[in-house]
C-alpha positions, 0 to 999 in steps of 0.5 A: 515550497513553490506557490502553485499560482505564481511559482514564487519560491517564498511562501509562509506557513499560516497554520499547521494541524495534525491530520490522519490520526498523526499520519500527516500534517496539513499546512495552510500557506500564503504567498507573499508575492501574489497573496493567494492561500493554499494548503499542503499535506506532508506525509512521512516517506515510508521506506522499504528495507530490502534483503540486501540491506539497501533501503528505497522509498515505498511505491504502490506501483512496485508493490502492485507490479507482482500482483498484476502478473498474478492477476493476468487473465483474471477479471481484475481491473486496474481500479481493483489493483489501485485499491489493493495498492492503497489498502497495502500502503494504509496497512503498512502505515497503520502498523507504524512502520517507518522502514518496513522489511520487504517481506512485510509488504508481501504479507500485507498484499496476501489478505486483500488479494485473497478477497479480490481474486482467489486464483490470483491469490494462489498464483501470488502466494505460490511465488511469495511462499515458494511453493515446491510441489502440488502438495503446497497448492493443495494445502493452501486450497484446503486452508482457504476452504476451511476459512470460507466455511460458515461457523456452525453453532450447536 
C-alpha cells in the first residue's frame, strides 16, 4: 500500500476492524517515512460467472449499461442509474455471493428498475426474459397491474 501523502511504498497497519457487517475491513495505517496516518477499506471483489464458464470482476457500469439502453428517452437521470447500480451491487453482496451467476445480476436489476420506471422495466425485461410475442408483454403488464392494486380488506 502506497502512502497517499509521500508515495512511500512502506506503510504499517496500526488497527483493523470489520465494517459493513463483515462485508469489508477498515485498516488504520501509518507511513514510517512521513509519519502521517490514513485509513483504507478492503472489500471482497465480487466476481461474475458468465455462461461461457469464464469469470470476470463485477462492475456497476457494465450492469447499468443495458439498463441505460432501456431508459433511453425516459425521464431517468444518470444519478438514478448510479443509485440503481449501487442497489444491485448491495443486493448481490447482501446475498453473500462471492461468484454470482450472470443471470442473477439481471434478476437483481428487475426490482429496482421496475420501481424507477415501468416502461424501462418492460423494455429491459422483454430482452432479459426473451419475450417472443405481444402476449408476453400483455402478461407482464397484467402482472404489474395486479401487484400495483391496493389490497382490499373485508
